C-alpha positions in Angstrom: 0.1 0.0 0.1 2.8 2.5 1.1 4.8 1.7 -2.4 1.6 2.3 -4.6 0.8 5.5 -2.1 4.4 6.2 -3.4 3.8 5.7 -6.9 1.3 8.2 -7.4 3.1 10.8 -5.6 5.9 10.5 -8.0 3.4 10.3 -11.2 1.9 13.7 -9.5 5.1 15.4 -8.9 6.0 14.3 -12.8 2.8 15.4 -13.9 2.6 18.6 -12.4 6.5 19.6 -13.4 6.1 18.6 -17.5 2.9 20.5 -17.0 4.9 23.7 -15.8 7.7 23.0 -18.3 5.7 22.5 -21.2 3.3 25.8 -20.2 7.4 27.4 -19.7 8.1 26.6 -23.4 5.1 28.0 -24.7 4.7 31.0 -22.6 8.5 32.2 -21.4 9.6 35.4 -22.0 11.8 35.9 -25.0 15.4 36.3 -23.9 15.5 39.8 -24.5 13.2 40.3 -21.4 16.1 40.5 -18.7 15.5 40.9 -15.0 16.3 44.3 -13.3 19.5 43.9 -11.8 20.4 44.4 -8.3 21.1 48.1 -9.1 18.0 48.7 -10.8 18.5 48.3 -14.2 17.2 45.3 -16.5 20.4 42.8 -16.9 22.2 40.3 -15.2 23.5 40.5 -12.2 25.1 43.7 -11.7 25.8 44.3 -15.5 23.3 46.3 -17.4 22.2 45.1 -20.6 20.9 46.7 -23.8 17.4 45.1 -23.3 14.3 46.7 -21.4 12.0 45.1 -19.3 9.4 46.1 -16.6 9.2 44.3 -13.1 8.9 44.5 -9.1 12.4 42.7 -7.3 13.3 42.1 -4.0 16.7 40.8 -2.2 18.4 40.9 0.7 22.6 41.5 1.4 24.4 42.2 4.3 21.5 42.6 6.2 20.1 45.4 3.6 16.4 44.9 2.3 16.4 46.5 -1.2 13.4 46.5 -3.2 13.1 47.7 -6.8 10.5 48.7 -9.5 11.4 49.1 -13.2 8.7 50.1 -16.2 8.8 50.1 -19.8 7.5 52.6 -21.8 6.3 52.8 -25.6 6.4 49.3 -26.6 10.0 48.9 -25.4 11.0 51.9 -26.2 12.4 53.6 -22.8 12.9 51.9 -19.4 12.7 53.8 -16.1 13.3 52.6 -12.8 13.5 53.2 -9.2 15.3 51.6 -6.1 14.9 51.8 -2.5 17.4 51.2 0.1 16.0 50.4 3.6 19.6 50.5 5.3 20.5 53.9 4.0 16.7 55.3 4.3 17.2 56.7 0.3 15.7 56.3 -2.9 17.8 55.8 -6.7 16.2 56.0 -10.0 17.6 54.4 -13.5 16.7 55.0 -17.4 17.5 53.1 -20.3 17.1 54.0 -24.0 17.6 51.8 -26.7 19.0 53.1 -29.9 19.6 50.5 -31.9 17.5 47.7 -32.4 19.1 43.7 -32.4 18.6 42.1 -36.1 20.2 39.1 -37.5 23.4 40.4 -37.3 23.4 43.6 -35.1 23.2 44.0 -32.0 20.9 45.7 -29.8 22.2 48.9 -28.5 21.3 51.0 -25.8 22.4 54.2 -23.0 21.5 54.6 -19.8 22.1 55.8 -16.4 21.8 54.4 -12.6 22.2 55.4 -9.2 20.6 59.4 -10.3 19.8 61.0 -6.9 21.4 58.8 -4.7 22.2 60.0 -2.0 25.4 58.2 -0.9 26.8 57.3 -4.3 27.0 58.9 -7.9 25.0 58.5 -10.9 26.7 56.2 -13.2 25.9 56.7 -17.2 26.6 53.5 -19.6 26.4 52.3 -22.7 26.0 48.5 -23.9 25.7 46.1 -26.4 23.3 43.0 -26.4 23.4 40.5 -28.8 20.8 36.9 -28.4 22.6 33.8 -30.4 19.9 31.8 -30.6 21.5 28.8 -31.8 23.6 28.2 -29.0 20.7 29.7 -26.9 23.7 32.2 -25.2 23.1 36.3 -24.8 26.3 38.2 -25.0 26.6 41.6 -23.5 30.0 44.2 -23.7 29.4 47.9 -22.1 31.6 50.8 -21.0 30.2 52.8 -17.8 31.7 56.2 -16.6 30.7 58.3 -13.3 29.4 61.7 -14.0 26.1 63.5 -13.7 23.3 63.9 -16.5 25.6 66.4 -18.4 28.6 63.9 -17.9 26.4 61.4 -20.0 28.4 62.9 -23.1 31.4 61.6 -22.2 30.7 58.5 -23.1 31.0 59.6 -27.2 33.1 62.9 -26.2 36.3 61.3 -27.2 38.7 63.3 -29.8 41.1 60.8 -30.3 41.6 56.7 -28.6 44.4 57.9 -26.6 42.2 60.4 -24.7 39.1 57.4 -24.5 42.3 55.0 -22.9 43.6 58.0 -20.6 39.7 57.9 -19.1 39.9 54.4 -18.7 43.2 54.7 -17.0 42.3 57.7 -14.9 39.7 55.6 -13.2 36.6 57.5 -14.7 34.9 54.9 -16.5 35.1 51.2 -16.6 34.2 48.0 -18.8 32.3 45.0 -18.6 30.8 42.4 -19.6 28.2 39.2 -19.4 27.0 36.2 -21.0 23.7 34.6 -20.6 23.6 30.4 -21.1 19.5 29.1 -21.5 20.1 25.4 -21.1 16.3 24.5 -20.4 13.7 26.6 -21.0 13.4 27.6 -16.9 17.1 28.0 -16.4 19.7 29.5 -17.8 23.4 30.3 -15.9 25.1 33.9 -15.9 28.5 35.4 -15.8 30.0 38.5 -16.0 32.6 41.1 -14.9 31.9 44.0 -13.3 34.1 46.6 -12.1 36.8 44.5 -9.8 34.5 41.9 -9.2 33.2 38.5 -11.3 30.1 37.5 -10.3 28.2 34.1 -11.4 24.6 33.1 -10.8 21.9 30.8 -12.3 18.0 31.9 -13.3 15.4 29.6 -12.8 11.9 30.9 -13.9 9.3 28.2 -12.7 6.3 30.6 -14.3 6.1 33.2 -16.7 5.5 35.9 -14.7 8.4 34.8 -11.6 11.8 34.9 -11.7 14.4 33.7 -9.4 17.8 34.6 -9.3 20.7 32.4 -7.1 23.7 34.7 -7.2 27.1 34.5 -6.3 29.1 37.5 -5.5 33.1 38.7 -6.2 33.8 34.7 -6.7 37.4 35.4 -7.7 38.2 36.8 -4.5 35.8 35.8 -1.6 35.4 32.1 -1.0 33.0 32.3 1.3 29.9 31.9 -0.7 27.4 31.5 1.8 27.9 35.5 3.0 28.4 36.3 -0.7 25.0 34.4 -1.8 22.1 37.0 -3.4 18.9 35.5 -4.2 17.0 38.2 -6.7 13.3 37.9 -6.6 11.5 39.5 -9.9 8.1 39.4 -10.8 7.1 40.6 -13.8 4.6 43.1 -14.7 3.7 42.3 -18.1 4.2 46.0 -19.3 
């Protein structure tokens, strides 16, 4: 009798899993719909992507509770969001504007900023390229970020020579970043990125079309204590 009950439970779990798997295959959002990341803009762990997405997110890090909300406007032509840091009791805003749409050969290109109006951190501007390679299930991201206010955003393009860009980079006024996401199942993908001076990794799980859970490990090269440097990032899609 116990064996029969066990078999029934296993069969029920299998049916539920296959049902969720099927629904995810049918209704899962496209690869371009990234999640709001840990600093606000949609993207990987910290690195922004060139794609736009709306969502409500929450995570904790070092006893700090972070809540974030992103909205997309004009059919994905603009993304804006706000992030609340409970420990610091402050809000900051982010904005992203795609300027080149992805096609078979050309990557998506976007300009953005985050930490705007942050009481403790200065505004950061960035430019980022993203390209989804469907045949391999891989999405690549690469960008450059530069600290400064809105009036300094033009510094991303205002280099007179290659040497001035190199000098800007060597002077720590800006930093490159890059990342990769590999989708190996409809509900799962692996993420890796180099952002500022750290290498971060994570796994993204989408149990249903509107819910995504990221399990991230920060600064894996220097910090070996994964328990203290792990982040579970919950995101609920707003659907618009």
